[in-house]
N, C-alpha and C positions, 0 to 999 in steps of 0.2 A: 505493498499499500502505499511504498514510497511516492513521494509528491502529490498526493492524491488527498483531496480536504473532504472531511467526511462530515456530518449534522448529526446532532441528536435528532430522536422524531420531535421533542420541543419545537426544537431551533427550525425543523421544517415546518412544523404547525403555524410557525409566524409566517414564513416565507409564503408559505397559499395564504393566508390570510390578505397580505399586504400586496401581494404579488398575482399570486393565482386568477385573480379575476382580469388581469391587461394579458398575462402568456402563461401559456400551461408549461406544466413543470412536470418534467419526467424523473421519478424516484428509483433510481435502483439501489439493490442491497441486499445481503445473505437473504434464502428463502425462511421465512417461517420467525422472522424476525418482528413485524407488527407493522409490516407497512400497511397493511388492506386497514390496521385499526387508527388509519387515518382519518377514514370517513366517519366512522363512529365519536373523534373526539371533534371534529368541524362542524358534526350537526351538534353537539351538544353547543358548542361556542356561537352557531349562528342557528339557533331555534326554527327561524323565520323560512328558513331555504328549506327546501326538497333534496333528500340526498339519494344520491343514484348509482347502483354499484352497476359497472357493465363488464360481465365477464368474458374477456377477449379470448378464452379458449375453447367457448362454448360457444360463441355467437357467428350466425351468419350475416349478410347483408341487408336480409329480412328484420333482422332484430334492431337495425338501424332507421330504416325508413321504408315506404312502401311507396310505390308511383300512383300516382294521383292524375287519371287521366280529364284533362278539361275540352272536352271535346269541341266547346265555343271557339276557343282561343288555336283549336289544332296544336296544342302541346302538352307535353306534360310535366306536372309537378309531384315534386319528392315531400312528404309527410312525413314528420317522425313516429317514430312509435309509440304509444301512448304510455308504456314505462317509465318514459322520461319527465311527464307531467308539464311537459312545456306549455300545455293548453290551460294550466292552471294560473298560470301568468306570472308564478312565484319565481326567485333566481333559484338555481340549482347548484348543488355539491355535484360534480360528475367525476367518478372515479371511474378510469379506463385500466382495470386489473389485469396484469399479465401483458401489458400489451406486446411486447416481444412474441408472444407465442400466439397472435391473431393468424389467421392464414391472410394472404397477402392480397386480396380483394377487402379485406375489411380495412385491412391496415391502412392503405390507401384511401380508405374512405375516412378510418379516424384522423389521418391528416386534416383533413379539411375541419372537422370537430377539433381538434387541437390548435389549429392555428387562425380560424376564423371564427371559431365559438360559434357555428352553425350545425345542425343537424339536417340534412334534408338540404329546404329550401328554407328554411324555419333559423332565425337568428334566437340565439339563447336568451331568456332576459336577461337585464340591467344585472350587475354585481352577481352573476353566475361565475362559479370557481370551477377549472377546469385540472385535474392533474392525473398521470397516468404512474404506473407501476409496471416494477419488471426487476426480473431478479441479474444478478452480476452475470456476464459473457462467461468468466472462467468456470462458472461450477459447470459448463458443459451440458445447459440445457436449453439452447437455441436463442436466447433473449438476445440477437443483435438485430440495431435497427442500423439502415443505411446511414451513412455519413451525411446526404442531405437533407436526413428527417432531422437528426440530432443536432444540426447546425442552426434551425428555426424553433428553437425549443429550448427551455432551461435545463439543463440535467445536473441534478445534485445526487451524490450518494448518502444513502441513510445508513449507519452505524448501529452494529448491536449495541443496545442498553447496558452500562455494566450493571453486577449485581446489585448494589444498592440504591442504582435508577429504575431499575426494574422493578424491584421489591416496592420502593419508596414511592413511586410516580404510577406504576400501574397494578401490582400485585394487591396491594390491600386495599385500592377504592375497588377493584372488581371478584372480590369472593373468592380469590387464588388460597388455597386450603393452608394451612401452618408449616404442614409438613414439606411442602413444596418451595415456600418460603425459606424453611430452613434449609434445608437443604441447597439451594442456589446461593445462601451467604456462607454456607460451610465450603463450598465448592465453587466457587466464584468465576473458574475457567469454563463453566457450561455457555458462559455467555461469550466466550471468543469467537473469531471469526477466523474461518480455516486459512485467510490471508494472513494470518498473525502466528502462524505457527511453521515450523520448516518441514516438518516430517507428520504425516498421520496418527505417528505413533506418540507425539508433543500431546496430544490430547487427545483420549477415547472417547471423550462425552461427545462431541461433536461432529458434523458432518466435513468430509473432506473428500474430492471428488480421486482420491488416490485409493480411499479403500472403499470397500464392499459394505456396507450397512443400510439394513431397511430402516433404521428404525435411531435416532437420535435426538439430541436437546437442543432446541431452537425454545424462543419464548411461546412459540406457538405450540410445540408438543409439551413443552411444561404446563402450558394452563389446560390439554387433553388431560394430563396426569392428574392435575388435580380436580375436573371432573369426575376421574375414577375416582380417587383417593374421600369424594363428599358420598359413595358409597359402599363406604369402607363395612358399614356395621351389615353389610348386605351380601359381603363377598369373603370368601376367605383367603387365607394368606398365599396358598397355591395358585386360586384366580388372579388375586389382584397383583401378586407378581408376575405371571403370564402376561397380564394386561397391560403392567407399566415396561416389560421389555418390548414389545410391541409397540410400544409409543417412545420412549425416548433412550431405547439400547439397553442391552443386558448392563453393564458395568452401571449407567447410571439407575436403572431400576433396582440393581441390588444396594446401591448406597442407600437411595431413596427409600428402601424399606427399612433402613434401622431406624430412620427419621419417624416414620409410621408407627413403629414399635413404641419409639419413644414417645410419640404423641398420645398413645394409648394411656400414658400414664400420667398425662398432664391434671390438674385440677380441672374440677367442671366450673362453667362458666357458672352455674346457679353457686355454687360452693363459696366463689369468690364476692358473687352479688349479694348473698346473705350473710356471710359471714367472714369480711376479708381481714381480719386480722387474724383468724384461725386457719383459714386455706391455705392448703399444703403449697408451701415453695420448693420448685423442683432443686436438685442437688445438681445437675447436669446446667452447665452454661445454655449448651445449646434447644435444652427443654426451656429454660428461660425465655430464651429468644423467641421460640415459638407460643410463649404463652404472651409477649408483648405483644406479636404480629398478631396474634388471634385477636386480643382485645382490641387494639387501632383499626382493625376490620368491622368490628361488631360492637362498637361503643354507643350505648344510646342514656337518653337522659334520664332513663331508670336507675342507671347503676354507676354512670361515670364518678360520683362522689365515692362510692364503694371502692372503685377502681384502683381512684387516686390513695386510699388506705392500704390495699393492698401493695400497690407499686413503691408505698414508702417502705417496703420490707425486703425490695430487693437490691440487688447491686447499684453501685453509683453506674457501672459499665449499662446495665439495665435500662435504668432510667434516662441514660443517653441515647440509647437504644428508640426510646420511645419519643423521645427528642426530634430526633431525625425523621423519624416517620410521620410525626403533624407538622414538622417544617414547612415542605411543599406547600405551595398556594394552591394544588390542585386535590390537597389532601380531603376526604368527604366529608369529615365530619370535624374541619378545621374550627368554624364557627362554635359549635356546641362543646368543644375543649378550650377553647381560648378564652369564652366569655364566662368560662365557669369559676366560682370561687374558690375550689378547691384545685384547680390550676396556676390562680394566681398565687395561692398560699404556697404550692409548691415551688415553683417559680422563684418567691422570696428565697426559700427554704433552700434553697441549691443556688442560689446565686446565678438565674437563668441560665443552669446549665443547658448547653444545646451541642457540647463541641465530642462528646464520646460517641464511638462510632462500632464500639466490638462489647461482645458480653460472652 
């Protein structure tokens, strides 16, 4: 990745908000790193826009527009497919996913969408944002655009998030299982790109084009693993392990199962809510991390005071981990926490501690 500037997902969101309305942005990056989540993020920030995902791998020209015979004028007009919602008159957030895999005729038609912000003969509503995503060509999956096309759009490379970025900016806010967050914190190399390692053997957790692996760790596959773990009570250990191997690979699955077994011994949320001064405090630092992550994800006004009583019994490092979790502006419970009297008292007692990063 020498001499290549890469951007975080948060930086790309800002680029799309401020530039995407005038110029189409092509975002390239490793598979499974969260490019597709950009649409969801933008929709939250622009609730009055219509969010539309166009999967270039499965679409043909009829999914873009259809001809309308204008007999009186002796010509044909091309009308956009109803799925885009142009007839509603609201600005769009149009994501052209996996652009590099579109068949040639669709790709040529999409260039008009990207360059002119038109579908068929209709202009997109004012304020519409158009962006496209594609995987890195080095992955060998065929995501190559001709130079003349790349010269007419803005191309940026999106990097994988760091382990802390993924946990604090995404996982905590999207119901990711605490075992997955604990695993990612313990093994931050699962967020590496294959472009950052010299040999496939340097990182057995991730995809590498020189290694045959059906499953591996990416932000996307880790979220899938989280969905599996949320059904833990219905699955045997063997079934769970097999499903995880098929999702994040054997090495990742076996290491993650250690965190699953650890999570089985955590204090229940109910015990913390009802008796915070006597609820179990785990001996393992990794288990304490999962307790903190679980609280960050599930705090509400009915037990926030109880949480601060319980957290006062944890190590300063664990409390620092909580501070890091509430720090991002995107934290879903930020207002609830920072306006709470117990939080204010905790800040005074700990001299506004927001620096610790490990537990």
